[in-house]
C-alpha positions as a Markdown table, in Angstrom:
| # | Residue | x | y | z |
|---|---|---|---|---|
| 1 | Met | 0.0 | 0.0 | 0.0 |
| 2 | Ile | 2.9 | 2.4 | 0.7 |
| 3 | Gly | 3.7 | 2.5 | -3.0 |
| 4 | Glu | 0.1 | 3.2 | -3.9 |
| 5 | Val | -0.1 | 6.1 | -1.4 |
| 6 | Ala | 3.3 | 7.5 | -2.6 |
| 7 | Glu | 2.2 | 7.5 | -6.2 |
| 8 | Tyr | -1.2 | 9.1 | -5.5 |
| 9 | Thr | 0.6 | 11.7 | -3.3 |
| 10 | Lys | 2.9 | 12.6 | -6.2 |
| 11 | Glu | -0.1 | 12.9 | -8.5 |
| 12 | Val | -1.9 | 15.2 | -6.1 |
| 13 | Leu | 1.1 | 17.4 | -5.5 |
| 14 | Lys | 1.8 | 17.7 | -9.2 |
| 15 | Ser | -1.9 | 18.7 | -9.7 |
| 16 | Ile | -1.7 | 21.3 | -7.0 |
| 17 | Ala | 1.5 | 22.7 | -8.5 |
| 18 | Glu | -0.2 | 23.0 | -11.9 |
| 19 | Glu | -3.2 | 24.7 | -10.3 |
| 20 | Leu | -0.8 | 27.3 | -8.8 |
| 21 | Asp | 1.1 | 27.7 | -12.1 |
| 22 | Cys | 4.2 | 26.2 | -10.4 |
| 23 | Glu | 6.7 | 23.8 | -12.0 |
| 24 | Val | 7.8 | 20.7 | -10.1 |
| 25 | Ser | 11.6 | 20.4 | -10.5 |
| 26 | Ala | 12.0 | 17.4 | -8.1 |
| 27 | Leu | 9.6 | 15.3 | -6.0 |
| 28 | Glu | 10.2 | 12.3 | -3.8 |
| 29 | Ala | 7.5 | 10.7 | -1.7 |
| 30 | Met | 9.1 | 8.6 | 1.0 |
| 31 | Gln | 7.5 | 6.5 | 3.8 |
| 32 | Asp | 7.9 | 9.3 | 6.4 |
| 33 | Arg | 8.5 | 12.5 | 4.4 |
| 34 | Ile | 8.1 | 14.4 | 1.2 |
| 35 | His | 10.7 | 16.4 | -0.6 |
| 36 | Leu | 9.3 | 18.8 | -3.1 |
| 37 | Phe | 11.2 | 21.4 | -5.1 |
| 38 | Val | 9.0 | 23.7 | -7.1 |
| 39 | Asn | 9.5 | 26.8 | -9.1 |
| 40 | Cys | 6.5 | 29.1 | -8.4 |
| 41 | Pro | 5.5 | 32.6 | -9.4 |
| 42 | Pro | 6.9 | 35.3 | -7.0 |
| 43 | Arg | 3.4 | 36.4 | -6.1 |
| 44 | Tyr | 3.2 | 33.5 | -3.6 |
| 45 | Ala | 4.9 | 33.7 | -0.2 |
| 46 | Pro | 6.9 | 30.5 | 0.7 |
| 47 | Ser | 4.9 | 30.0 | 3.8 |
| 48 | Tyr | 1.6 | 30.2 | 1.8 |
| 49 | Leu | 3.0 | 27.6 | -0.6 |
| 50 | Ala | 4.0 | 25.2 | 2.2 |
| 51 | Asn | 0.6 | 25.4 | 3.8 |
| 52 | Tyr | -1.2 | 25.0 | 0.5 |
| 53 | Phe | 0.9 | 22.0 | -0.5 |
| 54 | Lys | 0.1 | 20.4 | 2.8 |
| 55 | Gly | -3.5 | 21.3 | 3.2 |
| 56 | Glu | -5.3 | 20.3 | 0.1 |
| 57 | Pro | -3.3 | 17.1 | -0.6 |
| 58 | Ala | -3.9 | 15.9 | 3.0 |
| 59 | Arg | -7.6 | 16.2 | 2.5 |
| 60 | Leu | -7.5 | 14.3 | -0.8 |
| 61 | Ile | -5.1 | 11.6 | 0.4 |
| 62 | Leu | -7.1 | 10.9 | 3.6 |
| 63 | Lys | -10.3 | 10.7 | 1.6 |
| 64 | Lys | -8.8 | 8.1 | -0.8 |
| 65 | Phe | -6.9 | 6.2 | 2.0 |
| 66 | Pro | -9.0 | 6.7 | 5.2 |
| 67 | Glu | -7.1 | 3.9 | 6.9 |
| 68 | Leu | -4.1 | 6.3 | 7.2 |
| 69 | Arg | -6.0 | 8.1 | 9.9 |
| 70 | Glu | -5.5 | 5.1 | 12.2 |
| 71 | Tyr | -1.7 | 5.5 | 12.0 |
| 72 | Ser | -1.5 | 9.3 | 12.3 |
| 73 | Asn | -4.0 | 10.4 | 14.9 |
| 74 | Gly | -6.3 | 11.7 | 12.2 |
| 75 | Lys | -3.7 | 13.9 | 10.6 |
| 76 | Leu | -1.5 | 13.2 | 7.6 |
| 77 | Trp | 1.3 | 15.7 | 8.1 |
| 78 | Thr | 3.1 | 16.9 | 11.2 |
| 79 | Gly | 3.0 | 20.6 | 12.0 |
| 80 | Ser | 6.7 | 21.0 | 10.9 |
| 81 | His | 8.1 | 21.7 | 7.5 |
| 82 | Phe | 11.1 | 23.3 | 5.9 |
| 83 | Val | 10.7 | 26.0 | 3.3 |
| 84 | Ser | 13.5 | 27.9 | 1.6 |
| 85 | Thr | 14.1 | 29.9 | -1.5 |
| 86 | Ala | 16.8 | 28.6 | -3.9 |
| 87 | Gly | 18.8 | 31.9 | -3.8 |
| 88 | Asn | 22.5 | 31.1 | -3.9 |
| 89 | Val | 22.0 | 27.4 | -4.6 |
| 90 | Ser | 21.6 | 26.0 | -8.1 |
| 91 | Ser | 18.5 | 24.1 | -9.1 |
| 92 | Glu | 20.8 | 21.1 | -10.0 |
| 93 | Thr | 22.2 | 21.1 | -6.4 |
| 94 | Ile | 18.7 | 20.9 | -4.9 |
| 95 | Lys | 17.6 | 18.2 | -7.4 |
| 96 | Lys | 20.7 | 16.1 | -6.5 |
| 97 | Tyr | 20.0 | 16.5 | -2.8 |
| 98 | Ile | 16.4 | 15.4 | -3.2 |
| 99 | Glu | 17.3 | 12.5 | -5.4 |
| 100 | Gly | 20.0 | 11.5 | -2.9 |
| 101 | Gln | 17.5 | 11.1 | -0.1 |
| 102 | Trp | 16.6 | 7.6 | -1.3 |
| 103 | Val | 20.3 | 6.6 | -1.0 |
| 104 | Lys | 20.5 | 8.1 | 2.5 |
| 105 | Glu | 17.2 | 6.5 | 3.6 |
| 106 | Ser | 18.3 | 3.0 | 2.4 |
| 107 | Glu | 21.6 | 3.4 | 4.3 |
| 108 | Glu | 19.8 | 4.2 | 7.5 |
| 109 | Asp | 17.7 | 1.0 | 7.4 |
């Protein structure tokens, strides 16, 4: 089921990005976290984007997979998140970091 939830989560996040006129540069859905790198219009504050990318997808994911509520006290995401602008870091560096999370996660197991 984890794979099915991860794939649906990716679909939902890509749909939300399209709705906001954002471009998904990198996206990894792992068992306990999501890494999402998007290029969005400057009219959106980073905090708005973080909240939007957490709110609507959570509703849709929990609707499709209600059994997830049992494992998460009724909430899909924790209250924490990390948001940053790319600024002095290249897009390629960020993409490599996100893609490298799979390697890091497998080494921790």
